C-alpha positions as protocol buffer text, in pm:
chain_id: "A"
residue {
  index: 1
  type: UNK
  ca { x: -1306 y: 856 z: -1045 }
}
residue {
  index: 2
  type: UNK
  ca { x: -1311 y: 1164 z: -1266 }
}
residue {
  index: 3
  type: UNK
  ca { x: -1482 y: 1486 z: -1167 }
}
residue {
  index: 4
  type: UNK
  ca { x: -1720 y: 1452 z: -1462 }
}
residue {
  index: 5
  type: UNK
  ca { x: -1831 y: 1107 z: -1348 }
}
residue {
  index: 6
  type: UNK
  ca { x: -1901 y: 1233 z: -996 }
}
residue {
  index: 7
  type: UNK
  ca { x: -2097 y: 1526 z: -1136 }
}
residue {
  index: 8
  type: UNK
  ca { x: -2306 y: 1295 z: -1354 }
}
residue {
  index: 9
  type: UNK
  ca { x: -2375 y: 1066 z: -1057 }
}
residue {
  index: 10
  type: UNK
  ca { x: -2488 y: 1366 z: -852 }
}
residue {
  index: 11
  type: UNK
  ca { x: -2722 y: 1488 z: -1126 }
}
residue {
  index: 12
  type: UNK
  ca { x: -2864 y: 1140 z: -1189 }
}
residue {
  index: 13
  type: UNK
  ca { x: -2905 y: 1091 z: -815 }
}
residue {
  index: 14
  type: UNK
  ca { x: -3089 y: 1421 z: -779 }
}
residue {
  index: 15
  type: UNK
  ca { x: -3334 y: 1328 z: -1056 }
}
residue {
  index: 16
  type: UNK
  ca { x: -3374 y: 978 z: -910 }
}
residue {
  index: 17
  type: UNK
  ca { x: -3438 y: 1119 z: -563 }
}
residue {
  index: 18
  type: UNK
  ca { x: -3709 y: 1343 z: -695 }
}
residue {
  index: 19
  type: UNK
  ca { x: -3866 y: 1053 z: -885 }
}
residue {
  index: 20
  type: UNK
  ca { x: -3843 y: 826 z: -580 }
}
residue {
  index: 21
  type: UNK
  ca { x: -4016 y: 1093 z: -373 }
}
residue {
  index: 22
  type: UNK
  ca { x: -4300 y: 1097 z: -626 }
}
residue {
  index: 23
  type: UNK
  ca { x: -4325 y: 717 z: -627 }
}
residue {
  index: 24
  type: UNK
  ca { x: -4304 y: 664 z: -249 }
}
residue {
  index: 25
  type: UNK
  ca { x: -4542 y: 925 z: -116 }
}
residue {
  index: 26
  type: UNK
  ca { x: -4568 y: 961 z: 260 }
}
residue {
  index: 27
  type: UNK
  ca { x: -4226 y: 811 z: 333 }
}
residue {
  index: 28
  type: UNK
  ca { x: -4016 y: 1092 z: 193 }
}
residue {
  index: 29
  type: UNK
  ca { x: -3798 y: 1351 z: 359 }
}
residue {
  index: 30
  type: UNK
  ca { x: -3900 y: 1656 z: 158 }
}
residue {
  index: 31
  type: UNK
  ca { x: -3747 y: 1769 z: -168 }
}
residue {
  index: 32
  type: UNK
  ca { x: -3390 y: 1822 z: -47 }
}
residue {
  index: 33
  type: UNK
  ca { x: -3393 y: 1507 z: 167 }
}
residue {
  index: 34
  type: UNK
  ca { x: -3523 y: 1299 z: -124 }
}
residue {
  index: 35
  type: UNK
  ca { x: -3252 y: 1436 z: -351 }
}
residue {
  index: 36
  type: UNK
  ca { x: -2987 y: 1338 z: -96 }
}
residue {
  index: 37
  type: UNK
  ca { x: -3145 y: 993 z: -63 }
}
residue {
  index: 38
  type: UNK
  ca { x: -3145 y: 971 z: -445 }
}
residue {
  index: 39
  type: UNK
  ca { x: -2775 y: 1046 z: -461 }
}
residue {
  index: 40
  type: UNK
  ca { x: -2701 y: 780 z: -198 }
}
residue {
  index: 41
  type: UNK
  ca { x: -2941 y: 543 z: -378 }
}
residue {
  index: 42
  type: UNK
  ca { x: -2754 y: 603 z: -704 }
}
residue {
  index: 43
  type: UNK
  ca { x: -2429 y: 492 z: -542 }
}
residue {
  index: 44
  type: UNK
  ca { x: -2598 y: 190 z: -383 }
}
residue {
  index: 45
  type: UNK
  ca { x: -2774 y: 86 z: -704 }
}
residue {
  index: 46
  type: UNK
  ca { x: -2459 y: 137 z: -911 }
}
residue {
  index: 47
  type: UNK
  ca { x: -2276 y: -100 z: -682 }
}
residue {
  index: 48
  type: UNK
  ca { x: -2548 y: -353 z: -589 }
}
residue {
  index: 49
  type: UNK
  ca { x: -2760 y: -412 z: -900 }
}
residue {
  index: 50
  type: UNK
  ca { x: -2480 y: -542 z: -1127 }
}
residue {
  index: 51
  type: UNK
  ca { x: -2365 y: -776 z: -850 }
}
residue {
  index: 52
  type: UNK
  ca { x: -2708 y: -941 z: -824 }
}
residue {
  index: 53
  type: UNK
  ca { x: -2735 y: -971 z: -1202 }
}
residue {
  index: 54
  type: UNK
  ca { x: -2971 y: -684 z: -1283 }
}
residue {
  index: 55
  type: UNK
  ca { x: -2834 y: -488 z: -1577 }
}
residue {
  index: 56
  type: UNK
  ca { x: -3078 y: -252 z: -1744 }
}
residue {
  index: 57
  type: UNK
  ca { x: -2836 y: -118 z: -2003 }
}
residue {
  index: 58
  type: UNK
  ca { x: -2621 y: 182 z: -2067 }
}
residue {
  index: 59
  type: UNK
  ca { x: -2688 y: 547 z: -2108 }
}
residue {
  index: 60
  type: UNK
  ca { x: -2841 y: 824 z: -1906 }
}
residue {
  index: 61
  type: UNK
  ca { x: -3197 y: 682 z: -1894 }
}
residue {
  index: 62
  type: UNK
  ca { x: -3074 y: 345 z: -1768 }
}
residue {
  index: 63
  type: UNK
  ca { x: -2867 y: 522 z: -1503 }
}
residue {
  index: 64
  type: UNK
  ca { x: -3171 y: 719 z: -1389 }
}
residue {
  index: 65
  type: UNK
  ca { x: -3378 y: 399 z: -1372 }
}
residue {
  index: 66
  type: UNK
  ca { x: -3107 y: 219 z: -1172 }
}
residue {
  index: 67
  type: UNK
  ca { x: -3067 y: 512 z: -935 }
}
residue {
  index: 68
  type: UNK
  ca { x: -3444 y: 542 z: -893 }
}
residue {
  index: 69
  type: UNK
  ca { x: -3465 y: 176 z: -797 }
}
residue {
  index: 70
  type: UNK
  ca { x: -3191 y: 228 z: -539 }
}
residue {
  index: 71
  type: UNK
  ca { x: -3353 y: 546 z: -406 }
}
residue {
  index: 72
  type: UNK
  ca { x: -3698 y: 386 z: -377 }
}
residue {
  index: 73
  type: UNK
  ca { x: -3553 y: 91 z: -185 }
}
residue {
  index: 74
  type: UNK
  ca { x: -3358 y: 326 z: 40 }
}
residue {
  index: 75
  type: UNK
  ca { x: -3661 y: 551 z: 99 }
}
residue {
  index: 76
  type: UNK
  ca { x: -3879 y: 254 z: 194 }
}
residue {
  index: 77
  type: UNK
  ca { x: -3615 y: 119 z: 434 }
}
residue {
  index: 78
  type: UNK
  ca { x: -3556 y: 460 z: 592 }
}
residue {
  index: 79
  type: UNK
  ca { x: -3930 y: 522 z: 616 }
}
residue {
  index: 80
  type: UNK
  ca { x: -3985 y: 191 z: 793 }
}
residue {
  index: 81
  type: UNK
  ca { x: -3699 y: 259 z: 1034 }
}
residue {
  index: 82
  type: UNK
  ca { x: -3828 y: 610 z: 1103 }
}
residue {
  index: 83
  type: UNK
  ca { x: -4179 y: 483 z: 1182 }
}
residue {
  index: 84
  type: UNK
  ca { x: -4058 y: 206 z: 1413 }
}
């Protein structure tokens, strides 16, 4: 994987983490924690969504949407585990 691709994934993940923190209020980990969750969610969504047949499209906006979906799912799961 090229350095540029990793940098783009990190930026998209950071934006997605912030968006996921805005969507899932009360289950977040603060700004920095949500950004880290967004980066992990971007990797998860980039791997998982195409395998289950969900393809939103190409481009930066589609990548942000995919990563936000992954980050929201990850935030909800982590929030449920943390509360248990």
